[in-house]
Backbone as a chain_set.jsonl record, in Angstrom:
{"seq": "MAEAGMLRVKWVMKVMAFVLMMAVLIFMSAGCGGCGKKSTPPGHVLPDSVMIAILTDIFIVEGVMIQLEYIQQKETDSGVPWYSTVFAKHGVDREQFRESLGYYAGEPEQFDRIYDKVVKNLMVIQDDLKREQEANPEESTEASEESE", "coords": {"N": [[0.356, -0.995, 0.103], [1.909, 1.233, 0.495], [3.49, 1.608, -1.535], [1.91, 1.629, -3.308], [0.614, 4.237, -2.238], [3.358, 5.702, -2.959], [3.911, 5.429, -5.98], [1.739, 7.144, -6.787], [2.313, 9.835, -5.243], [4.962, 10.15, -6.993], [4.08, 11.089, -9.361], [2.631, 12.465, -9.253], [4.236, 14.82, -8.203], [5.886, 14.386, -11.145], [3.545, 15.059, -13.644], [2.17, 18.208, -11.956], [5.69, 19.324, -12.368], [5.55, 18.691, -15.177], [3.481, 20.608, -15.773], [4.466, 22.903, -14.487], [6.467, 23.239, -16.082], [5.502, 23.795, -18.681], [4.09, 26.418, -18.402], [5.745, 27.34, -18.021], [7.454, 27.951, -20.452], [5.335, 29.039, -21.985], [5.55, 31.566, -21.374], [7.79, 32.36, -20.976], [7.897, 32.18, -24.438], [6.069, 34.388, -24.452], [7.332, 36.448, -24.1], [6.503, 40.205, -23.79], [4.053, 40.879, -25.824], [2.13, 41.607, -24.848], [2.184, 43.522, -23.038], [0.927, 46.03, -21.325], [-1.136, 46.679, -22.873], [-4.624, 46.288, -23.707], [-6.324, 44.125, -26.094], [-8.587, 43.522, -28.218], [-9.676, 39.702, -28.801], [-9.187, 39.216, -32.065], [-11.907, 37.113, -34.171], [-11.578, 34.311, -34.59], [-10.163, 33.035, -32.6], [-10.731, 31.195, -29.993], [-12.46, 30.843, -27.86], [-12.466, 31.71, -23.441], [-12.791, 30.029, -21.972], [-13.517, 28.123, -23.383], [-10.883, 27.703, -24.144], [-9.812, 26.865, -21.335], [-11.334, 25.061, -21.19], [-9.801, 22.683, -22.728], [-7.406, 23.143, -22.609], [-7.346, 22.091, -19.62], [-8.383, 18.986, -20.703], [-5.599, 18.311, -22.004], [-3.505, 18.634, -20.322], [-4.404, 16.306, -18.903], [-4.368, 14.54, -20.946], [-1.614, 14.6, -20.644], [-0.534, 14.043, -18.601], [-1.087, 11.225, -18.261], [-0.163, 10.041, -20.493], [2.767, 10.344, -19.234], [2.454, 9.153, -16.958], [2.141, 6.717, -17.84], [4.601, 6.05, -19.054], [4.772, 6.461, -21.936], [6.915, 8.81, -23.44], [8.426, 8.101, -25.464], [6.661, 8.332, -26.687], [5.358, 10.262, -26.72], [7.873, 11.658, -28.021], [7.747, 10.709, -31.142], [5.639, 11.945, -31.427], [3.699, 10.743, -31.872], [1.023, 10.263, -29.974], [-0.068, 12.478, -31.279], [-2.741, 11.824, -31.859], [-3.652, 11.012, -29.682], [-4.407, 14.927, -28.517], [-5.872, 14.303, -31.3], [-8.284, 14.096, -29.985], [-8.843, 15.328, -28.162], [-9.284, 17.884, -29.26], [-10.849, 17.397, -31.294], [-13.112, 16.481, -28.764], [-14.101, 18.992, -28.483], [-14.721, 20.354, -30.375], [-13.241, 21.915, -31.851], [-9.672, 22.101, -34.047], [-6.443, 21.628, -34.851], [-5.343, 23.332, -36.057], [-6.607, 25.655, -35.274], [-6.665, 25.741, -32.681], [-4.067, 25.914, -32.104], [-3.276, 29.023, -32.758], [-4.62, 30.147, -31.367], [-3.746, 29.761, -29.121], [-1.415, 31.072, -29.968], [-2.521, 33.244, -29.14], [-3.315, 33.889, -26.724], [-0.956, 34.192, -25.382], [-0.161, 35.664, -26.19], [-0.881, 38.074, -24.612], [-0.446, 37.974, -21.905], [-1.784, 38.411, -19.077], [-4.371, 37.588, -19.405], [-3.644, 35.034, -20.447], [-2.558, 33.519, -18.028], [-4.227, 34.116, -15.26], [-6.43, 31.995, -17.38], [-5.086, 30.139, -16.973], [-5.019, 29.35, -14.282], [-6.843, 28.816, -13.886], [-7.778, 26.174, -15.203], [-5.313, 25.065, -13.888], [-7.262, 25.314, -10.722], [-9.04, 23.199, -12.24], [-8.013, 21.115, -12.028], [-6.777, 20.577, -9.934], [-9.444, 20.001, -8.936], [-10.435, 17.913, -10.062], [-8.208, 16.189, -9.183], [-8.906, 15.944, -6.25], [-11.607, 14.626, -6.66], [-10.589, 12.459, -7.213], [-9.006, 11.433, -5.966], [-10.667, 11.347, -3.55], [-12.862, 9.122, -4.166], [-10.506, 6.482, -4.705], [-9.703, 6.965, -2.17], [-12.079, 6.127, -1.039], [-12.736, 3.463, -2.537], [-10.533, 1.484, -1.976], [-9.441, -1.236, -2.146], [-10.656, -0.771, -4.763], [-8.454, 0.353, -6.214], [-5.909, -0.428, -5.681], [-6.035, -2.815, -6.405], [-6.265, -1.363, -9.328], [-3.839, -0.368, -8.774], [-1.761, -2.585, -9.088], [-1.51, -3.594, -11.1], [-0.724, -2.362, -12.679], [2.018, -2.181, -12.137]], "CA": [[-0.043, 0.31, -0.286], [2.706, 2.302, 0.768], [4.408, 1.488, -2.57], [1.12, 2.402, -4.409], [1.158, 6.147, -2.372], [4.474, 6.12, -3.612], [3.901, 5.923, -7.043], [1.086, 8.975, -6.429], [3.926, 11.032, -5.337], [6.515, 10.228, -8.345], [3.359, 10.608, -10.171], [2.396, 13.638, -8.907], [5.529, 16.074, -8.526], [5.671, 14.413, -12.172], [2.402, 16.402, -13.303], [2.939, 19.983, -12.193], [7.008, 19.44, -12.795], [5.162, 19.306, -16.615], [2.824, 22.205, -16.031], [5.365, 24.521, -14.831], [7.998, 23.892, -17.136], [4.797, 24.774, -19.743], [3.631, 27.547, -18.384], [7.784, 29.046, -18.374], [7.981, 28.134, -21.831], [4.621, 29.792, -22.64], [5.104, 32.682, -20.329], [8.518, 33.392, -22.001], [7.737, 32.722, -25.8], [5.247, 35.378, -25.052], [7.599, 37.756, -23.873], [6.027, 41.724, -23.306], [4.493, 41.57, -26.531], [0.523, 42.412, -24.68], [1.976, 44.623, -21.832], [0.242, 47.739, -21.596], [-2.286, 47.3, -23.965], [-5.855, 45.431, -23.738], [-6.63, 44.153, -27.253], [-10.051, 42.209, -28.71], [-9.179, 38.99, -29.075], [-9.863, 38.217, -33.686], [-12.573, 36.221, -34.747], [-11.187, 33.312, -35.297], [-9.882, 32.507, -31.101], [-11.504, 30.432, -29.436], [-13.128, 31.612, -25.67], [-11.6, 31.314, -22.438], [-14.063, 28.632, -21.665], [-13.42, 26.733, -24.626], [-9.567, 27.335, -24.16], [-9.745, 26.299, -20.264], [-11.453, 23.037, -20.782], [-8.987, 22.255, -24.262], [-6.008, 22.585, -21.93], [-7.237, 21.232, -19.279], [-7.315, 17.837, -20.722], [-4.341, 18.078, -22.284], [-2.705, 18.338, -18.952], [-4.421, 14.843, -18.19], [-3.889, 13.088, -21.719], [-0.333, 14.672, -20.432], [0.049, 12.683, -17.836], [-1.436, 10.216, -18.02], [1.369, 9.562, -21.112], [3.281, 10.695, -18.293], [2.432, 7.975, -16.198], [1.691, 5.835, -19.267], [5.665, 6.372, -19.359], [5.087, 7.56, -23.267], [7.763, 9.88, -23.057], [9.241, 8.177, -26.351], [5.555, 8.078, -27.973], [5.428, 11.735, -27.129], [8.763, 12.394, -29.17], [7.754, 10.216, -32.321], [4.793, 12.459, -32.443], [2.516, 9.226, -32.021], [0.65, 11.028, -29.26], [-0.576, 13.325, -32.036], [-3.94, 10.715, -31.455], [-4.331, 12.062, -27.82], [-4.131, 15.281, -29.253], [-6.557, 14.828, -31.172], [-9.337, 13.575, -29.378], [-8.988, 16.827, -26.997], [-9.751, 18.978, -29.927], [-12.736, 16.48, -31.006], [-14.285, 16.553, -28.259], [-14.273, 20.509, -28.277], [-15.209, 20.697, -31.241], [-11.562, 22.064, -32.593], [-9.405, 22.166, -35.153], [-5.619, 21.636, -34.093], [-4.927, 24.934, -35.923], [-7.388, 26.879, -34.256], [-5.874, 25.778, -30.907], [-2.765, 26.661, -31.836], [-3.824, 30.034, -32.997], [-5.353, 30.666, -30.425], [-2.951, 29.554, -27.923], [-0.921, 32.004, -29.371], [-3.32, 34.897, -29.049], [-3.122, 34.29, -25.796], [0.55, 33.257, -25.703], [0.409, 37.13, -25.935], [-2.096, 37.812, -23.964], [0.307, 37.429, -20.113], [-2.563, 38.492, -17.907], [-5.262, 37.075, -20.004], [-3.58, 33.838, -19.916], [-2.582, 33.257, -16.462], [-6.346, 33.326, -15.551], [-7.068, 31.202, -17.913], [-4.12, 28.711, -15.944], [-5.191, 29.12, -13.089], [-8.437, 28.517, -13.791], [-7.254, 24.741, -15.555], [-5.162, 23.849, -12.519], [-7.765, 24.606, -10.409], [-10.241, 22.189, -12.653], [-6.587, 19.801, -12.547], [-7.065, 20.401, -8.588], [-10.978, 19.504, -8.375], [-9.962, 16.743, -11.135], [-7.201, 14.952, -8.94], [-9.424, 15.851, -5.196], [-11.954, 13.212, -6.945], [-10.109, 10.848, -7.548], [-8.562, 10.707, -4.717], [-12.513, 10.702, -2.273], [-12.812, 7.922, -4.92], [-9.389, 5.631, -4.177], [-10.325, 6.471, -0.166], [-14.455, 5.384, -0.474], [-13.486, 1.933, -3.227], [-9.131, 1.042, -1.001], [-8.928, -2.73, -3.001], [-9.894, -0.823, -6.876], [-7.047, 1.401, -6.372], [-4.805, -1.258, -4.733], [-5.794, -3.438, -7.356], [-5.215, -0.889, -10.46], [-2.004, 0.0, -8.701], [-0.646, -3.744, -8.909], [-1.829, -4.114, -12.757], [0.44, -1.178, -13.606], [3.699, -2.636, -12.226]], "C": [[0.704, 0.915, 0.068], [3.619, 2.385, -0.437], [3.308, 2.071, -3.262], [1.193, 3.908, -3.653], [1.875, 6.8, -3.323], [4.692, 6.993, -4.956], [3.158, 6.993, -7.521], [1.512, 9.975, -6.413], [3.974, 11.937, -6.628], [4.703, 11.245, -9.145], [2.472, 11.897, -10.76], [3.057, 14.979, -9.46], [5.797, 15.787, -10.644], [4.861, 15.529, -13.96], [2.89, 17.284, -13.368], [3.901, 19.681, -12.435], [6.241, 20.429, -14.104], [4.705, 20.675, -16.333], [3.19, 23.384, -15.022], [6.145, 25.051, -15.618], [7.072, 24.477, -18.337], [4.838, 26.019, -19.915], [5.164, 28.793, -18.252], [7.88, 28.636, -19.22], [7.002, 28.968, -22.272], [5.004, 31.622, -22.191], [6.708, 33.428, -21.244], [8.795, 33.437, -24.029], [6.707, 34.349, -25.749], [5.408, 36.361, -24.766], [6.897, 39.027, -23.111], [4.471, 42.163, -24.25], [2.331, 42.133, -26.176], [0.265, 42.898, -23.819], [1.326, 46.136, -21.904], [-0.657, 47.636, -21.961], [-3.457, 46.199, -23.965], [-6.247, 45.271, -25.313], [-7.808, 43.55, -27.292], [-9.507, 41.528, -28.925], [-10.143, 38.607, -30.59], [-10.84, 37.037, -33.241], [-12.241, 34.538, -34.535], [-10.918, 31.898, -33.759], [-10.867, 32.43, -30.563], [-11.754, 31.049, -27.372], [-11.963, 31.409, -24.608], [-11.842, 30.452, -21.753], [-13.221, 27.533, -22.11], [-11.132, 26.241, -23.875], [-9.116, 26.26, -22.7], [-10.17, 25.504, -20.191], [-10.091, 22.395, -21.996], [-7.915, 21.372, -23.382], [-5.981, 22.471, -20.472], [-7.02, 19.544, -19.331], [-6.927, 17.329, -22.264], [-3.744, 17.998, -21.597], [-3.331, 17.044, -18.209], [-4.068, 14.117, -19.399], [-2.081, 12.962, -21.073], [0.492, 14.117, -19.188], [-0.153, 10.938, -17.554], [-0.617, 9.289, -19.466], [2.879, 9.371, -19.866], [3.229, 9.23, -17.724], [2.554, 6.652, -16.497], [4.181, 5.442, -19.402], [6.123, 6.282, -21.021], [5.636, 8.41, -23.833], [8.17, 9.896, -24.578], [8.185, 8.899, -27.393], [5.082, 9.496, -28.45], [6.348, 12.234, -28.292], [8.48, 12.147, -31.02], [6.47, 10.9, -32.557], [3.0, 11.701, -32.443], [1.373, 9.685, -30.683], [-0.156, 12.107, -29.313], [-2.382, 13.118, -31.289], [-4.93, 11.403, -30.237], [-5.461, 13.189, -28.222], [-5.96, 15.867, -29.626], [-8.154, 15.114, -30.841], [-10.198, 14.491, -28.071], [-9.345, 17.533, -27.696], [-11.196, 17.786, -30.344], [-13.822, 16.818, -30.747], [-14.928, 17.941, -27.708], [-14.463, 21.266, -28.98], [-14.23, 21.885, -32.224], [-10.891, 21.746, -33.163], [-7.726, 21.847, -34.361], [-5.14, 23.293, -34.368], [-4.738, 26.5, -35.296], [-6.91, 26.323, -32.835], [-4.71, 26.213, -31.006], [-2.68, 28.031, -32.58], [-4.483, 31.091, -32.34], [-4.884, 31.183, -29.014], [-1.43, 30.92, -28.266], [-0.699, 33.456, -29.503], [-2.377, 34.959, -27.673], [-2.018, 34.769, -24.721], [0.943, 34.894, -25.518], [-0.178, 38.672, -24.923], [-1.355, 37.744, -21.734], [-1.236, 36.96, -19.266], [-4.053, 37.726, -18.265], [-4.978, 35.425, -20.193], [-2.979, 33.111, -19.0], [-3.705, 33.364, -15.435], [-6.753, 32.218, -16.115], [-5.911, 30.106, -17.678], [-4.178, 28.781, -15.351], [-6.248, 28.425, -12.412], [-8.702, 26.761, -14.22], [-5.807, 23.991, -14.356], [-6.135, 24.37, -11.177], [-8.906, 23.67, -10.476], [-9.382, 20.815, -12.194], [-7.028, 19.162, -10.459], [-8.171, 19.091, -8.166], [-10.457, 17.942, -8.457], [-9.5, 15.22, -9.365], [-7.726, 14.581, -6.711], [-11.015, 14.262, -5.928], [-11.791, 12.53, -6.613], [-9.44, 10.746, -7.146], [-9.797, 10.112, -3.206], [-12.049, 9.157, -3.371], [-11.939, 6.967, -4.65], [-9.876, 5.355, -2.295], [-11.522, 5.77, -0.245], [-14.294, 3.67, -1.449], [-11.474, 1.62, -2.623], [-9.125, 0.165, -2.434], [-9.036, -2.036, -4.479], [-8.478, -0.484, -6.567], [-6.549, 0.168, -5.541], [-4.083, -2.058, -6.44], [-5.301, -2.91, -8.982], [-3.552, -0.913, -10.377], [-1.565, -1.127, -9.179], [-0.588, -3.602, -10.2], [-1.001, -3.066, -13.032], [1.754, -1.331, -13.356], [4.549, -3.742, -13.185]], "O": [[0.063, 1.965, 0.107], [4.524, 3.218, -0.388], [3.596, 3.083, -3.901], [1.752, 4.804, -4.287], [1.634, 7.727, -4.096], [5.136, 8.11, -5.219], [3.567, 7.734, -8.415], [1.34, 10.922, -7.18], [3.633, 13.021, -7.103], [4.928, 12.454, -9.2], [1.957, 12.232, -11.826], [2.818, 15.765, -10.377], [5.872, 16.761, -11.393], [5.361, 16.24, -14.832], [3.74, 17.627, -14.19], [3.579, 19.3, -13.56], [6.157, 21.642, -14.291], [5.35, 21.695, -16.577], [2.557, 24.411, -14.776], [6.515, 26.183, -15.931], [7.508, 25.418, -19.0], [5.266, 26.7, -20.846], [5.465, 29.985, -18.316], [9.098, 28.77, -19.334], [7.443, 29.834, -23.028], [4.638, 32.625, -22.804], [6.793, 34.487, -21.866], [9.462, 34.215, -24.712], [6.624, 35.178, -26.655], [4.586, 37.275, -24.826], [6.715, 38.928, -21.898], [3.775, 43.131, -23.943], [1.557, 42.726, -26.927], [-0.863, 43.072, -23.359], [1.486, 47.08, -22.679], [-1.462, 48.471, -21.551], [-3.06, 45.08, -24.291], [-6.508, 46.338, -25.868], [-8.122, 42.957, -26.26], [-8.44, 41.924, -29.396], [-11.237, 38.041, -30.602], [-10.682, 36.255, -32.304], [-13.17, 33.768, -34.291], [-11.195, 30.7, -33.699], [-11.791, 33.242, -30.516], [-11.259, 31.416, -26.306], [-10.816, 31.04, -24.861], [-11.081, 30.065, -20.866], [-12.59, 26.593, -21.627], [-10.506, 25.259, -23.473], [-8.405, 25.257, -22.772], [-9.819, 24.754, -19.279], [-9.562, 21.36, -21.591], [-7.594, 20.189, -23.268], [-4.912, 22.666, -19.894], [-6.226, 18.861, -18.685], [-7.395, 16.598, -23.137], [-2.94, 17.101, -21.851], [-2.909, 16.706, -17.102], [-3.472, 13.058, -19.204], [-1.41, 11.934, -20.987], [1.678, 13.878, -18.958], [0.373, 9.992, -16.967], [-0.517, 8.063, -19.443], [3.705, 8.461, -19.791], [3.966, 8.32, -18.103], [2.916, 5.708, -15.794], [4.678, 4.448, -19.932], [7.273, 6.113, -21.427], [5.067, 8.947, -24.783], [8.318, 10.963, -25.174], [8.411, 9.616, -28.368], [4.687, 9.929, -29.532], [5.978, 12.933, -29.235], [8.795, 12.924, -31.921], [5.957, 10.702, -33.657], [1.853, 11.981, -32.791], [0.639, 8.697, -30.702], [-0.76, 12.68, -28.406], [-3.011, 13.877, -30.552], [-6.028, 11.905, -30.002], [-6.674, 13.007, -28.319], [-6.758, 16.685, -29.168], [-8.934, 15.973, -31.253], [-11.263, 14.466, -27.455], [-10.034, 18.345, -27.078], [-12.217, 17.547, -29.699], [-14.842, 17.181, -31.333], [-15.834, 18.091, -26.889], [-14.484, 22.485, -28.808], [-14.675, 22.538, -33.168], [-11.083, 20.531, -33.211], [-7.812, 21.835, -33.133], [-4.772, 24.153, -33.568], [-3.999, 27.451, -35.043], [-7.033, 27.134, -31.917], [-4.214, 26.888, -30.103], [-1.604, 28.048, -33.177], [-4.776, 32.267, -32.554], [-5.161, 32.098, -28.238], [-0.72, 31.476, -27.428], [0.176, 34.294, -29.722], [-1.341, 35.582, -27.438], [-2.113, 35.42, -23.68], [1.937, 35.34, -24.945], [0.18, 39.839, -24.764], [-1.964, 37.49, -20.694], [-1.681, 35.855, -18.955], [-4.766, 37.334, -17.341], [-5.904, 34.619, -20.108], [-2.879, 31.908, -19.237], [-3.923, 32.341, -14.786], [-7.421, 31.416, -15.463], [-5.997, 29.115, -18.404], [-3.2, 28.218, -14.86], [-6.524, 27.869, -11.349], [-9.616, 26.121, -13.698], [-5.506, 22.815, -14.151], [-5.747, 23.698, -10.222], [-9.605, 23.299, -9.532], [-9.9, 19.71, -12.032], [-7.347, 18.088, -9.95], [-8.067, 18.012, -7.582], [-10.187, 17.114, -7.587], [-9.999, 14.215, -8.86], [-7.301, 13.668, -6.003], [-11.092, 13.127, -5.456], [-12.411, 11.806, -5.835], [-8.693, 9.884, -7.609], [-9.822, 9.185, -2.396], [-11.088, 8.404, -3.218], [-12.625, 6.096, -4.115], [-10.17, 4.403, -1.572], [-11.847, 4.866, 0.525], [-15.16, 2.802, -1.344], [-11.049, 1.518, -3.774], [-8.888, 0.647, -3.542], [-8.196, -2.265, -5.349], [-7.518, -1.228, -6.764], [-7.187, 0.024, -4.498], [-3.055, -2.077, -7.116], [-4.484, -3.472, -9.711], [-2.604, -1.189, -11.112], [-0.678, -0.85, -9.987], [0.563, -3.452, -10.609], [-0.528, -3.237, -14.155], [2.627, -0.823, -14.06], [5.765, -3.875, -13.045]]}, "num_chains": 1, "name": "protein.A"}
C-alpha cells in the first residue's frame, strides 16, 4: 500500500513539474507582446472557457502519457491521436487551437487567468479521484498492482 502511495506521489510530482515547465515556456515565448495594452481577440480565437477546458484535458492527457511512460511516443509525435481526441471533444481543430494559444500567449495577464482556472480544474479532478480511491481502496490497490 505504501508503494502505491509513493507511485501516486511520483506521478503528481511529474505532472506538476510538467505544468510548471509548460507555463514557463509559454510565458517566456509570450515575452511582453501584450504588456500595457488590451486588445480584442480576433474572431477565430477560442473563448477563455473553451481554452480552459481544452488545456485541462491536454494536461490530463500529458499526465496519462507520463504515467504510462509514453515519453518516447510523445517525442515521435504518436501522441497526436490523443490530442486529436481532445480537440474533437471540444469541436476545434489543431490549427485553431494553435492560433488561439499564440494569441493568449501574447496576452500574459489573460493567459495567467486561464492557467489559474486550468490548475483549479486539475486540482478538483485530483481531489475527486482521491476521494474515489479512498472510498474504494480495494480497486485502487488492484489498479496500482496491475500497472507494475
